[in-house]
Wavefront OBJ file of the C-alpha trace (Angstrom):
o trace
v 22.174 -10.457 14.528
v 21.311 -13.974 15.740
v 18.054 -15.643 14.741
v 16.748 -15.641 18.324
v 17.658 -11.968 18.768
v 15.706 -11.172 15.573
v 12.696 -13.024 16.960
v 12.930 -11.305 20.342
v 13.175 -7.881 18.717
v 10.264 -8.605 16.375
v 8.088 -9.986 19.184
v 8.709 -6.928 21.370
v 7.805 -4.580 18.509
v 4.672 -6.582 17.646
v 3.450 -6.629 21.255
v 3.985 -2.851 21.420
v 1.831 -2.311 18.322
v 4.714 -1.257 16.057
v 5.660 -4.416 14.109
v 8.922 -4.461 12.195
v 8.018 -7.543 10.171
v 4.894 -9.350 9.023
v 3.288 -12.299 10.812
v 4.350 -14.529 7.944
v 7.955 -13.380 8.210
v 7.950 -13.937 11.987
v 6.360 -17.386 11.641
v 8.923 -18.327 8.995
v 11.752 -17.399 11.367
v 10.137 -19.457 14.144
v 9.969 -22.460 11.813
v 13.603 -21.947 10.905
v 14.540 -21.908 14.602
v 12.449 -25.047 15.136
v 14.423 -26.808 12.388
v 17.834 -25.603 13.516
v 17.398 -25.628 17.316
v 14.216 -27.578 18.186
v 14.947 -27.504 21.931
v 15.683 -23.780 22.186
v 13.963 -22.184 25.241
v 12.346 -19.536 22.992
v 10.147 -22.269 21.516
v 9.088 -23.702 24.866
v 7.261 -20.764 26.469
v 4.894 -17.936 25.524
v 6.744 -15.101 23.793
v 7.252 -12.429 26.489
v 5.581 -9.018 26.453
v 7.773 -5.879 26.837
v 7.689 -4.333 30.299
v 5.079 -1.655 31.082
v 3.931 -0.926 27.530
v 0.390 -0.254 28.797
v 1.259 1.401 32.101
v -0.864 -1.001 34.165
v -0.138 -2.964 37.322
v 1.143 -6.531 37.074
v -1.616 -9.147 37.191
v -1.077 -12.879 37.748
v -3.301 -15.113 35.630
v -5.268 -17.603 37.728
v -5.142 -19.954 34.714
v -2.112 -19.668 32.371
v -2.868 -17.739 29.192
v -0.941 -19.739 26.620
v -0.166 -19.259 22.951
v -1.555 -21.454 20.142
v 0.444 -23.982 18.148
v 0.331 -23.311 14.405
v -0.237 -25.516 11.370
v 0.485 -24.423 7.809
v 0.120 -27.659 5.852
v -2.067 -30.741 5.655
v 0.801 -32.720 7.193
v 0.797 -30.399 10.218
v -2.945 -30.972 10.662
v -2.624 -34.751 10.257
v -0.011 -34.840 13.039
v -2.359 -32.895 15.326
v -5.376 -35.091 14.513
v -3.296 -38.259 14.989
v -2.210 -37.172 18.469
v -5.805 -36.374 19.438
v -7.123 -39.647 17.958
v -4.568 -41.730 19.874
v -5.493 -40.072 23.158
v -9.223 -40.410 22.409
v -8.764 -44.153 21.783
v -7.139 -44.537 25.196
v -10.273 -42.988 26.698
v -12.587 -45.253 24.693
v -13.866 -42.519 22.381
v -14.715 -43.678 18.859
v -14.979 -40.327 17.098
v -13.893 -36.787 17.917
v -15.861 -33.776 16.714
v -13.800 -30.579 16.497
v -14.943 -26.985 16.975
v -13.621 -24.303 14.626
v -13.595 -20.543 15.193
v -11.974 -17.511 13.625
v -8.459 -16.742 14.835
v -8.890 -13.035 15.497
v -5.934 -10.787 14.706
v -6.013 -8.433 17.686
v -4.614 -7.825 21.158
v -5.220 -10.825 23.412
v -6.666 -10.204 26.863
v -8.454 -12.044 29.639
v -11.195 -11.257 32.173
v -11.184 -12.909 35.609
v -13.507 -10.863 37.779
v -13.706 -13.632 40.374
v -10.093 -12.741 41.160
v -10.521 -8.977 40.735
v -9.274 -8.670 37.130
v -11.470 -6.653 34.738
v -9.058 -7.146 31.845
v -5.374 -8.069 31.551
v -2.939 -8.677 28.699
v -1.435 -12.100 28.038
v 2.033 -10.926 29.104
v 4.296 -13.960 29.454
v 1.339 -16.304 29.877
v 1.590 -16.372 33.660
v 1.523 -12.650 34.356
v 0.179 -9.731 32.314
v -0.673 -6.043 32.685
v -3.943 -4.625 33.988
v -5.689 -2.850 31.087
v -9.114 -2.448 32.670
v -8.865 1.282 31.871
v -9.751 0.362 28.283
v -13.415 0.018 29.268
v -13.460 3.629 30.486
v -11.922 4.634 27.147
v -14.828 3.039 25.284
v -14.007 -0.664 24.896
v -17.250 -2.646 24.449
v -17.863 -6.341 25.124
v -19.377 -8.170 22.146
v -21.910 -10.825 23.105
v -22.366 -12.267 26.579
v -20.402 -10.581 29.367
v -18.377 -13.640 30.355
v -14.996 -14.135 31.973
v -12.113 -15.819 30.173
v -9.742 -15.026 27.300
v -10.653 -12.980 24.247
v -9.367 -10.463 21.732
v -9.406 -6.661 21.545
v -10.315 -5.870 17.943
v -12.003 -3.375 15.615
v -14.438 -4.086 12.738
v -12.427 -4.049 9.536
v -14.989 -2.048 7.514
v -14.956 0.748 10.101
v -11.142 0.753 10.150
v -10.909 0.936 6.367
v -13.514 3.700 6.104
v -12.431 5.951 8.963
v -8.849 5.188 10.029
v -6.982 4.162 6.887
v -7.522 7.711 5.488
v -5.852 9.016 8.668
v -2.712 6.993 7.936
v -3.289 3.943 10.131
v -2.320 0.647 8.529
v -3.526 -2.190 10.759
v -6.409 -2.515 13.236
v -4.353 -4.505 15.734
v -1.611 -1.898 15.940
v -4.243 0.818 16.340
v -5.926 -1.054 19.194
v -2.598 -1.480 21.022
v -2.226 2.308 20.855
v -5.872 2.807 21.848
v -5.384 0.742 25.008
v -1.945 2.070 25.933
v -2.108 5.788 25.054
v -1.520 8.206 27.935
v -3.898 10.814 26.494
v -7.051 10.454 24.428
v -6.519 11.739 20.901
v -8.808 12.685 18.046
v -8.782 9.195 16.526
v -9.362 7.584 19.927
v -12.435 9.758 20.471
v -13.729 8.835 17.024
v -13.553 5.138 17.885
v -15.018 5.683 21.351
v -17.994 7.679 20.067
v -18.613 5.105 17.348
v -18.520 2.173 19.788
v -16.076 0.350 17.535
v -13.463 -0.766 20.087
v -14.520 -4.341 20.834
v -13.480 -7.061 23.262
v -14.656 -10.396 21.867
v -14.523 -13.289 24.375
v -13.466 -16.440 22.546
v -16.465 -18.183 24.116
v -18.766 -15.848 22.144
v -17.294 -16.593 18.708
v -19.498 -18.516 16.234
v -18.443 -22.167 16.255
v -18.468 -24.637 13.379
v -18.250 -28.396 13.961
v -16.843 -31.249 11.888
v -14.846 -34.475 12.123
v -11.210 -34.645 11.053
v -11.939 -36.155 7.631
v -14.328 -33.344 6.743
v -11.855 -30.738 7.971
v -8.962 -32.199 5.963
v -11.134 -32.414 2.844
v -12.693 -28.949 3.091
v -10.112 -26.923 5.046
v -9.700 -24.288 2.315
v -13.466 -23.764 1.990
v -13.990 -23.745 5.767
v -11.191 -21.211 6.311
v -12.486 -18.873 3.614
v -16.091 -19.147 4.813
v -15.114 -18.274 8.388
v -12.946 -15.370 7.195
v -15.727 -13.898 5.031
v -18.283 -14.129 7.829
v -16.104 -12.526 10.500
v -16.322 -8.701 10.737
v -12.775 -8.464 12.133
v -9.332 -9.141 10.682
v -8.430 -12.800 11.058
v -5.190 -14.731 11.066
v -6.474 -18.192 10.188
v -8.838 -20.480 12.099
v -8.589 -22.234 15.465
v -9.401 -25.963 15.607
v -9.961 -27.440 19.061
v -11.344 -30.276 21.130
v -14.310 -29.366 23.350
v -14.715 -32.600 25.355
v -13.389 -31.728 28.869
v -12.044 -35.227 29.600
v -10.110 -35.347 26.326
v -8.766 -31.826 26.866
v -7.481 -32.817 30.293
v -5.836 -35.958 28.928
v -4.098 -34.085 26.111
v -2.850 -31.392 28.512
v -0.571 -28.476 27.694
v 3.063 -27.491 27.299
v 4.498 -24.274 28.735
v 3.788 -22.737 25.321
v 0.427 -24.072 24.087
v -2.534 -26.371 24.725
v -2.177 -29.722 22.947
v -5.943 -29.886 22.360
v -5.894 -26.824 20.126
v -4.162 -25.727 16.924
v -4.326 -22.686 14.629
v -4.420 -23.314 10.900
v -2.854 -20.503 8.885
v -2.437 -20.221 5.132
v 1.206 -19.811 4.322
v 1.863 -17.421 1.476
v 3.692 -18.390 -1.691
v 7.329 -17.248 -1.651
v 10.064 -16.610 -4.191
v 13.665 -15.407 -4.077
v 14.717 -12.487 -6.244
v 17.219 -9.640 -6.537
v 16.744 -5.943 -5.804
v 17.404 -4.037 -9.030
v 16.616 -0.498 -7.926
v 15.315 1.748 -5.165
v 12.936 4.615 -5.980
v 12.358 7.209 -3.263
v 8.938 8.886 -3.007
v 7.833 11.968 -1.048
v 4.357 12.012 0.489
v 1.970 14.798 1.564
v 3.544 15.142 5.005
v 7.065 15.228 3.570
v 7.963 11.679 4.579
v 10.235 9.986 2.069
v 9.781 6.232 1.627
v 11.709 3.723 -0.492
v 10.005 1.607 -3.153
v 12.080 -1.516 -3.787
v 12.244 -2.667 -7.423
v 13.007 -6.353 -8.019
v 13.558 -8.847 -10.804
v 9.966 -9.889 -11.670
v 8.667 -13.033 -9.925
v 5.344 -14.906 -10.178
v 3.444 -15.217 -6.881
v -0.143 -16.429 -6.415
v -0.948 -15.783 -10.067
v 0.498 -12.271 -10.236
v 3.752 -10.822 -11.550
v 5.485 -8.875 -8.781
v 7.957 -6.141 -9.759
v 8.177 -3.891 -6.686
v 7.407 -3.607 -2.983
v 7.237 -0.683 -0.562
v 9.622 -0.912 2.393
v 8.415 -0.288 5.963
v 10.509 2.861 6.406
v 13.945 4.052 5.486
v 15.559 3.109 8.820
v 14.485 -0.531 8.571
v 15.356 -0.664 4.868
v 18.834 0.677 5.669
v 19.273 -1.646 8.652
v 18.202 -4.699 6.626
v 20.475 -3.781 3.720
v 17.813 -3.439 1.022
v 20.198 -1.900 -1.475
v 20.667 -2.702 -5.152
v 22.012 -6.234 -5.528
v 20.588 -7.612 -2.286
v 18.831 -10.988 -2.446
v 15.388 -11.094 -0.859
v 12.476 -13.457 -0.289
v 9.102 -12.128 -1.437
v 5.817 -13.488 -0.090
v 2.213 -13.133 -1.226
v -0.855 -14.910 0.135
v -4.058 -14.745 -1.910
v -4.938 -11.118 -2.578
v -2.609 -9.746 0.094
v -0.169 -7.063 -1.041
v 3.244 -8.705 -1.616
v 6.070 -7.770 0.701
v 9.686 -8.574 1.475
v 9.758 -11.421 4.002
v 13.506 -11.786 4.442
v 16.824 -10.369 3.266
v 19.048 -13.292 2.277
v 22.146 -11.302 1.335
v 22.164 -7.576 2.184
v 23.634 -4.720 0.177
v 24.214 -1.107 1.297
v 21.235 1.188 0.786
v 22.009 4.630 -0.617
v 19.822 7.055 1.335
v 19.125 10.365 -0.430
v 20.642 13.510 1.040
v 18.065 15.682 -0.755
v 14.353 15.333 -1.468
v 13.794 13.207 -4.602
v 10.986 15.552 -5.648
v 12.236 19.100 -5.027
v 15.935 18.514 -4.251
v 15.373 20.365 -0.975
v 16.958 19.540 2.396
v 15.950 16.421 4.334
v 16.088 15.481 8.005
v 16.105 12.149 9.814
v 13.254 12.062 12.322
v 13.435 8.758 14.186
v 12.553 6.038 11.702
v 11.484 8.523 9.035
v 13.306 10.611 6.458
v 11.508 13.919 5.897
v 11.679 16.725 3.326
v 11.609 20.047 5.189
v 10.936 22.257 2.152
v 7.352 23.577 2.586
v 7.165 24.335 -1.155
v 8.015 20.793 -2.277
v 5.806 19.775 -5.220
v 5.012 16.335 -3.789
v 3.850 17.922 -0.561
v 2.013 20.603 -2.532
v -0.036 18.005 -4.425
v -1.018 16.311 -1.183
v -1.786 19.588 0.589
v -4.022 20.936 -2.194
v -5.917 17.643 -2.535
v -6.306 17.479 1.247
v -7.672 21.027 1.426
v -10.499 20.445 -1.040
v -11.258 16.971 0.325
v -11.667 18.166 3.925
v -13.571 21.315 2.969
v -15.989 18.984 1.188
v -17.591 21.732 -0.868
v -15.868 21.342 -4.252
v -15.565 18.493 -6.745
v -13.000 17.993 -9.483
v -9.768 18.498 -7.549
v -8.682 14.870 -7.637
v -5.095 13.548 -7.886
v -4.765 13.903 -11.675
v -6.128 17.442 -11.777
v -3.980 18.551 -8.840
v -0.895 16.922 -10.358
v -1.405 18.981 -13.524
v -1.916 22.175 -11.495
v 1.267 21.661 -9.467
v 3.258 20.714 -12.575
v 2.362 24.170 -13.933
v 4.068 25.791 -10.940
v 1.065 26.367 -8.646
v 2.178 24.954 -5.300
v -0.047 26.515 -2.640
v -3.749 26.836 -1.907
v -3.820 30.628 -2.241
v -2.469 30.471 -5.765
v -5.108 27.899 -6.717
v -7.882 30.103 -5.327
v -6.681 32.993 -7.500
v -6.935 30.962 -10.711
v -9.485 31.648 -13.451
v -10.963 29.542 -16.220
v -8.327 30.924 -18.578
v -5.557 29.881 -16.174
v -6.877 26.316 -16.077
v -7.115 26.188 -19.867
v -3.529 27.452 -20.078
v -2.433 24.417 -18.069
v -3.962 22.026 -20.579
v -7.446 21.512 -19.163
v -10.247 21.405 -21.731
v -12.756 24.301 -21.815
v -15.463 22.253 -20.096
v -13.210 20.986 -17.304
v -11.683 24.442 -16.827
v -15.158 25.934 -16.444
v -16.107 23.216 -13.938
v -12.974 23.783 -11.855
v -13.569 27.534 -11.704
v -17.204 26.983 -10.729
v -16.343 24.407 -8.050
v -13.641 26.630 -6.600
v -16.115 29.507 -6.309
v -18.612 27.139 -4.682
v -15.960 26.160 -2.148
v -15.396 29.799 -1.219
v -19.094 30.690 -1.049
v -20.400 27.697 0.921
v -20.534 28.087 4.728
v -18.334 25.600 6.593
v -17.441 25.126 10.234
v -14.271 26.844 11.432
v -12.871 23.500 12.655
v -13.301 21.967 9.194
v -11.592 25.004 7.647
v -8.663 24.644 10.062
v -8.363 20.887 9.525
v -8.207 21.434 5.751
v -4.704 22.906 6.074
v -3.286 19.526 7.096
v -1.427 20.799 10.147
v 0.242 17.973 12.029
v -1.937 16.526 14.817
v -4.908 18.708 13.840
v -7.472 16.431 12.268
v -11.134 17.338 12.277
v -11.806 16.177 15.834
v -8.770 17.846 17.388
v -9.394 21.044 15.401
v -12.904 21.163 16.809
v -11.705 20.472 20.361
v -9.034 23.176 20.080
v -11.354 25.867 18.702
v -14.123 25.070 21.191
v -11.634 25.407 24.044
v -10.034 28.698 22.982
v -13.121 30.441 21.596
v -12.586 30.501 17.843
v -10.109 30.819 14.988
v -8.776 34.288 15.849
v -7.485 33.037 19.198
v -5.001 30.799 17.352
v -2.887 33.790 16.311
v 0.196 33.611 18.525
v -1.028 30.641 20.578
v 1.725 29.003 22.658
v 2.478 25.336 23.347
v 1.606 25.901 27.009
v -1.856 27.168 26.080
v -2.473 24.135 23.903
v -1.178 21.721 26.554
v -3.687 23.173 29.008
v -6.485 21.726 26.856
v -7.508 18.164 27.659
v -6.121 15.651 25.164
v -3.111 17.636 23.907
v 0.292 16.350 25.056
v 3.610 18.229 24.998
v 4.945 16.880 21.695
v 1.600 17.485 19.999
v 1.331 21.016 21.402
v 4.846 21.942 20.250
v 4.165 20.767 16.683
v 0.761 22.477 16.481
v 2.055 25.802 17.831
v 5.048 25.725 15.465
v 2.972 24.923 12.371
v 0.305 27.503 13.209
v 2.967 30.198 13.547
v 4.542 29.699 10.133
v 1.219 29.071 8.353
v -0.899 31.726 10.052
v -0.584 34.286 7.242
v -1.741 31.654 4.744
v -4.698 30.665 6.958
v -5.784 34.302 7.314
v -5.374 34.977 3.604
v -7.523 31.986 2.637
v -10.151 33.020 5.182
v -10.213 36.469 3.570
v -11.025 34.782 0.233
v -14.079 33.119 1.799
v -17.279 34.841 0.693
v -19.342 33.013 3.329
v -18.582 33.407 7.047
v -17.183 30.446 8.948
v -19.539 28.707 11.374
v -18.011 29.185 14.827
v -17.118 26.297 17.144
v -17.373 28.550 20.183
v -20.031 27.310 22.645
v -23.439 28.639 21.616
v -26.262 29.855 23.789
v -29.417 27.872 24.562
v -30.134 25.349 21.791
v -32.908 23.565 23.631
v -35.603 24.904 21.290
v -33.940 23.593 18.109
v -35.696 20.632 16.409
v -32.804 18.183 16.898
v -31.604 19.441 20.294
v -30.120 16.701 22.461
v -30.184 14.059 19.721
v -27.253 12.010 18.398
v -27.597 11.160 14.701
v -25.752 8.918 12.270
v -26.129 9.333 8.492
v -25.505 6.485 6.055
v -26.090 6.029 2.336
v -26.593 8.476 -0.535
v -28.853 11.511 -0.037
v -30.338 14.201 -2.264
v -27.657 16.527 -0.839
v -24.021 15.827 -0.042
v -23.852 13.863 3.215
v -21.506 16.356 4.844
v -24.019 19.124 4.057
v -26.711 17.041 5.775
v -24.467 16.543 8.807
v -23.600 20.239 9.037
v -27.289 21.094 8.841
v -28.101 18.620 11.627
v -25.435 20.109 13.901
v -26.809 23.599 13.247
v -30.205 22.293 14.370
v -28.834 21.102 17.706
v -27.820 17.502 16.971
v -24.566 15.746 17.655
v -23.439 13.835 14.550
v -21.661 10.521 15.120
v -19.596 8.530 12.634
v -20.940 5.163 13.789
v -23.934 3.664 15.576
v -23.604 2.930 19.295
v -25.708 2.840 22.429
v -25.886 6.650 22.527
v -27.262 7.010 18.987
v -30.770 8.514 18.942
v -31.568 7.925 15.263
v -29.943 6.395 12.174
v -30.846 8.426 9.059
v -30.628 6.320 5.892
v -30.417 7.300 2.247
v -30.080 5.044 -0.780
v -27.695 2.064 -0.438
v -27.110 2.473 3.319
v -24.071 0.841 4.932
v -24.780 -2.720 6.087
v -22.668 -2.428 9.240
v -24.588 0.641 10.457
v -28.055 -0.760 9.731
v -27.162 -4.104 11.316
v -25.822 -2.396 14.431
v -28.937 -0.190 14.651
v -31.196 -3.237 14.423
v -29.225 -5.018 17.136
v -29.439 -2.015 19.467
v -33.046 -1.153 18.638
v -32.021 2.287 17.345
v -34.827 4.154 15.502
v -34.298 4.539 11.740
v -35.506 7.499 9.653
v -35.549 7.779 5.889
v -34.386 11.052 4.354
v -38.037 12.052 3.858
v -38.808 11.410 7.540
v -35.736 13.381 8.574
v -36.707 16.373 6.419
v -40.252 16.240 7.767
v -38.884 16.278 11.326
v -36.772 19.385 10.727
v -39.402 21.124 8.621
v -37.325 20.903 5.470
l 1 2 3 4 5 6 7 8 9 10 11 12 13 14 15 16 17 18 19 20 21 22 23 24 25 26 27 28 29 30 31 32 33 34 35 36 37 38 39 40 41 42 43 44 45 46 47 48 49 50 51 52 53 54 55 56 57 58 59 60 61 62 63 64 65 66 67 68 69 70 71 72 73 74 75 76 77 78 79 80 81 82 83 84 85 86 87 88 89 90 91 92 93 94 95 96 97 98 99 100 101 102 103 104 105 106 107 108 109 110 111 112 113 114 115 116 117 118 119 120 121 122 123 124 125 126 127 128 129 130 131 132 133 134 135 136 137 138 139 140 141 142 143 144 145 146 147 148 149 150 151 152 153 154 155 156 157 158 159 160 161 162 163 164 165 166 167 168 169 170 171 172 173 174 175 176 177 178 179 180 181 182 183 184 185 186 187 188 189 190 191 192 193 194 195 196 197 198 199 200 201 202 203 204 205 206 207 208 209 210 211 212 213 214 215 216 217 218 219 220 221 222 223 224 225 226 227 228 229 230 231 232 233 234 235 236 237 238 239 240 241 242 243 244 245 246 247 248 249 250 251 252 253 254 255 256 257 258 259 260 261 262 263 264 265 266 267 268 269 270 271 272 273 274 275 276 277 278 279 280 281 282 283 284 285 286 287 288 289 290 291 292 293 294 295 296 297 298 299 300 301 302 303 304 305 306 307 308 309 310 311 312 313 314 315 316 317 318 319 320 321 322 323 324 325 326 327 328 329 330 331 332 333 334 335 336 337 338 339 340 341 342 343 344 345 346 347 348 349 350 351 352 353 354 355 356 357 358 359 360 361 362 363 364 365 366 367 368 369 370 371 372 373 374 375 376 377 378 379 380 381 382 383 384 385 386 387 388 389 390 391 392 393 394 395 396 397 398 399 400 401 402 403 404 405 406 407 408 409 410 411 412 413 414 415 416 417 418 419 420 421 422 423 424 425 426 427 428 429 430 431 432 433 434 435 436 437 438 439 440 441 442 443 444 445 446 447 448 449 450 451 452 453 454 455 456 457 458 459 460 461 462 463 464 465 466 467 468 469 470 471 472 473 474 475 476 477 478 479 480 481 482 483 484 485 486 487 488 489 490 491 492 493 494 495 496 497 498 499 500 501 502 503 504 505 506 507 508 509 510 511 512 513 514 515 516 517 518 519 520 521 522 523 524 525 526 527 528 529 530 531 532 533 534 535 536 537 538 539 540 541 542 543 544 545 546 547 548 549 550 551 552 553 554 555 556 557 558 559 560 561 562 563 564 565 566 567 568 569 570 571 572 573 574 575 576 577 578 579 580 581 582 583 584 585 586 587 588 589 590 591 592 593 594 595 596 597 598 599 600 601 602 603 604 605 606 607 608 609
C-alpha cells in the first residue's frame, strides 16, 4: 500500500470516528510524505471528509475552513516566528504578541447563521455537511452564542466516569457517532440528559498572551498549564497572530493559515521486534491480541507489550512474531505501535484461547461463541453484581477464584454457601462476607430494568433496558418477544432488535430462574398512576459525593418518591444533592447555572426521612 493511500485510508477512518491509527502515527506519516514528496497534492489542501458520513445536506463555507499547520520542535516554532517577524517588519511593527489557546481534540464545525448554516462540518475546507440536527439531539453551546468555527467535544471527566465503563475509548470518536447516528441510543440519551455534548466556539476559548521569546523559553510549561486547565481532551496548543492587518499580510495556503500554528508534543519512539502474541478473551467474547516485544525504554518507562487495535488490523499490518515495529509513548500516554517496519504473518487462533471453544469472525472482531467460556463467565458474574449494586466483595480476584473452581454462571454462584466459598480457598471471614453479601443482593429491592441490565445482554444497558420495559409493560412481556416488536419501540434499530431478541430467547430460562431466587419483588418500570402527591414529584435530581447510604440506594429512593434522577447537571436539573467530597464538575456546573444545592440532611428533611 502506498504512503498516500495509507494516509487517505487513515484520514477517512478518523473523520468517520473509527480511527485505524493514532494521531501521532498519522502525523509521522505526513512528515514522511513531506520529506519524500514535498509537493504532493495531499499536502496542499485540507484532508477530505468521506461522503455523507453524517447524512446532512452539502453546505458551502462562506469563508474557507482550513486545517492548522503543525510544529513539533523548537526549530519548527522558530521558522514560524521568523516568517511572522519578517512580515511584521514590512508593516512597521516592532513587536508581535501571540495568542495561545487549547487545541481541542474533537469534531470541527462552523456556524454561519447569516448564511443560513446552524452548524456544518469542515468537509474539504470549502464544503461540509449540515449537522444542525446535533442541537436537537442535545448539543449545547459553551460560552457566547457566536458564529464561526469551533469544536464538538465532551468533558473528559464525564467521559471517563460514564462512557469508558460502557466500552467507549475516545471522546472524539463518541461525538462523531453522537452527531451522525440515525437513531438515539442509550448512551446518546445519557449524554443528552446530562448536557455534556458541547460545541465550543474557538472565539470563546481562554486566551493566553506572550511574545515569541517567552513562548520559546516556556513552551513546555505553557502547554502543560493550558492542558491541565482545559476540561476537554486536547491535542496541543494553537499559537496565532490576532492583529488583523498582520493576518491579512501573512495570508493562507489552500491547506492552512500562515498566521497560525499548532504546537504538538511528539512522543518518544523506539524500534523493536515482536517476540510473541498473546490472545485474550473479554466479557463479551471478543478476542484481542496483546503484542509482546523486546523491552525498550520510552519516556522513563520500560515497555514490554502493547494491545493491538483489533485482530483484523493486526493481521492486515502483519504484527506477527518477528515483525519490526516502531513504538511511541508521550508523557503518561499508554504506549502503542506507531508503525510496522517489516511485517510478519500473524497466526490467528482457530479456537478460543480461554476455553478452546469455537470462534467466529464478526467484521473486525474475532469472537468466542461458547456461552460457558470461563473468560466470559468472569466478566458476566462481575457485571451482574456491579450493575445490581446491592452486594460488595465480588471483585475481579474473587470472581476469578470462583470461576477457576468451575462455577461459570450466575445461578450457580447464587446457590453457593459459606462452606462452598471456603472450599474454594476463601478464608472463613471472607467466605462469611460473600455469603452475607449474596443474600443481601437477593433480598434488596431493585428496579426491573436494573435487574435486566445486570445480565449483560448486548445492546441492553441500563437506559435501554428501562426504555424497553417501560414500552412493553414489564419483565414478563419479554418472554418470546420478537425483533419486530422491539423495532417498533423508538430508539431500537433492526440490528439491535435482532441481537436483543436472540439473546433474550436463549437466556430467558436463566433470567427467570434468577428472578425466582429474589426474595424481594422487582420494582416495575411500567408507567405508574398519579405521582403528583409524592414529595419529589416533577423534580430532576443529581446526586454527587459520598452519602450515609449507597448512592444508588439514594437514587432509587428518589425515583420512588417521584423524582427523575440525572447523571449530570444541566439546565433541567431542579436540585443537586451533595454528600461528602462532591464532584467538582457537578458543583461548578450547578453554580454556573444557578441550580439549587441541598446537603444530604436537607434532602432527608425534604422527603421526611
